[in-house]
N, C-alpha and C positions, 0 to 999 in steps of 0.2 A: 504493500500500500504506500509506503513512504519512499520507495525507490523511484528515482526518475533521472533522466539525463540532465545533469546539472548545467545550467548556463549562468556564468558569473555576472554579477551586477555591481558596478562601481557607483560612486556618488551621483554621477551624471545620469546613469541608467535609472537609478532610484528616483531621481527628480522627474525623468520622463514618465516612468511608471505612475508616480503620484499624480501627475497632471492628466494622464490618460484615464485613470480610474476616477479621478475627480470629475472629469467631463462626462464619463459614462453615467455616473450617479446624478448629474445635473439635469433636473427636469426640463430645463429650457434648451438643452443641447441635444443634437442628433448624433453625436459621436457614440460609437458602440465598440467597446473593447473586444467583444467577442467576434465582431465582424472584421475589425482591422488589426487584431492581434496585438493591441497595445501600442501600435506605431503612431506617433504624432511628431510634428516638426518642432524641434527645439534646438537652439544654437548653443554648442558647447562653450564657445568663447564667452558668450553672454552669461551663461551659467557660472563660469569661473569668476566672474566679476560680482556675483551675488554675495551679499554679506552673510546670508544664512546657508551658504553651500555646505558648511561643515555639518549641519543638521542631517543632510542627506547621507553623508559619510557615516554618521552615528547610526542611522537607521539601517544602512547597508550592512554595517558591522553586526548590528543586532540580529539581522537576518542571515548571517553567515555568508554574505556576499552572493546569495543565491537568488536568481531572478524570480523563480516561482514563489519562494518564501516572501520576498519583497512584495510581490503582487498580492499574495494572501494577506499580508500585514495591512496593506492599504484597503483591500476589499472589506476586511473586517473592521478596522478602526475608523474608516471613513463612512461606514454604514449609517451611523447616527447623525453625522454632520460632515458632509463632503467639503464644506467650505473652511474647515478648521485648518489653521496654519500648522505645518508639520512639527514645529517647536512646541505646540500645545496639545499634541496628540497624547491623551491620557485615557485609555480605555482598557486597562489590564484585565477586567473581568471577562469581556467578550473575547478578547484575544486568547486568554487562558482556556476558556470554554471551547473555543474553536480548535486549538491545538489538541485538546483532549478528544474532541469529536473526531477529528480527521484520522486518528490512529485506529479507531474502530467505530465507524459511524453507526453500525447496527446496534451494538451494545449500548452506546451512549444515547442513541435515539430511544431505545426501549426504556432506559432509566428515566429519561426526561418525559416521555409521553405518559409514563406511570404517574409522575408528579403532576402533569396536566390533568389527568383523570381524577386524581385525589383532590386537587384544588377545586375542580368542578363539583365533586360530591360535597365537600365541606361547605362550599358556598351555594349549594343547591342550584347549580347551573345545568340545564339540560344539554344534551348533545346538539339538539336543534339550535338552541341559543348560542352554543359555542361556535358552530360552523356557518350559520347563516344569519342574515340581518333580521332584526325585529323592529317593526314600525320605524323604518328609516334610520335605525341606529346600527353601527357596525357590529359584526359578529364578535362575541366575547373573545374568541381566540385572537382576532385582530387587535383588540384592545390590550390583551395580555402580551402579545409580541411587541407592539409599539411602545408599551410602557416599560419594557425591559424585564417584566416578570418572568418570561421565558425567552429562550434564545431564538433567533431567526433560523437556526439549524433545525430545531424541532418543527418549526413551521414548514420548512422544506420537506421533511419526512412525511408530515401529515398531508401536504399538498401532493406529494408523489402518490400517496395512497388514496386521496379523496378528490383530487383535481379541483381545488378551491380557487386558485389564483385568477384564472380567466374570468370567473363569475365576479370576483371581488373587483377586478379592474374595470369590468363592464359597468359596475355601480359606483365607481370612484367619486363621481360628482355628488352623489348622495352622502357619501362618507366624509367628504373633504372637511366639513366643519368640525369633525371629531378627530381628525388626524393631524399629527405634528410633523409628518414627513410624507412626501408623495409616494403613491403606490409603485412608481417606477423604481424606487430604491429597493423595495422588497423583491420586485421582479428581477432586478439586476443581481441581488444577492442570491436569489434562488438559482439563477443560471450559473453563477460562479461556483456555488457549493456543490453542484452536481458532479464535478470531477472527483469528489471524495465519496459520493454515494452511488455512483453509477454501476458499481459491481452488484448492487441490489436492484431487482426489478420493481416496477410499480406494484405488481401483485404482491410481492414480498412485503412492501410497506403497508399495503392494505391489510394483509394477513396479520401483521404485527399490531396494527391499530385494533382490529377486531378481536384478536386474542387478548389484548390488554384490557379492553372493555369487559369481555366475558370474565376474565380472571378477577378484575377488580369488583365486578358485580357479585361473583361467587364469594369472594372474601368478605364483602359487606354482608351478604346473606347469612354467612356462617356466624357472624357476630351478633345477629339479631336473635 
């Protein structure tokens, strides 16, 4: 899972990757990392004159000068706010969660989806309320992901099993007053994270969700 053909990334490469992913997340931009492979025009001489160029060296070093890890770092840490200046990127929780997830997506997804199910039960939220909108309000799962209560990685797994995202995007105008970030950001993250979950089929994700619901219902019934 973690083996790949390593491509080295220096400070300038890191700067280019940062700008490409920032543009991909930008709701007003048509740039697409997945379509263009992260390529954008940036001048190295201009970069070397930047006062903050050392920040990109620090990030490259943090990511072991590995292009894939640098891209992962920015996809994860810019998810909440793609306008953040690299010197102020402080999102250790989601970065650590992501690193844990990518080593074994299936195991970590199962663990988190169990937490989602238990949260629903404790707060008396039905599966219908969790996955679909009620009276023009967003699905509860959307609120939980956007609030940071659960990771966008667990959303990706649920989306693979239930195909939620297209419907959510279709109704984005209705949800906009309740959202603190555009749906494009969740859609972009969903595309990015697939490279770590693609060894599982959509059916496997669907089975995990169904089995978790049944197991949690059985556990609850035994306690009554």
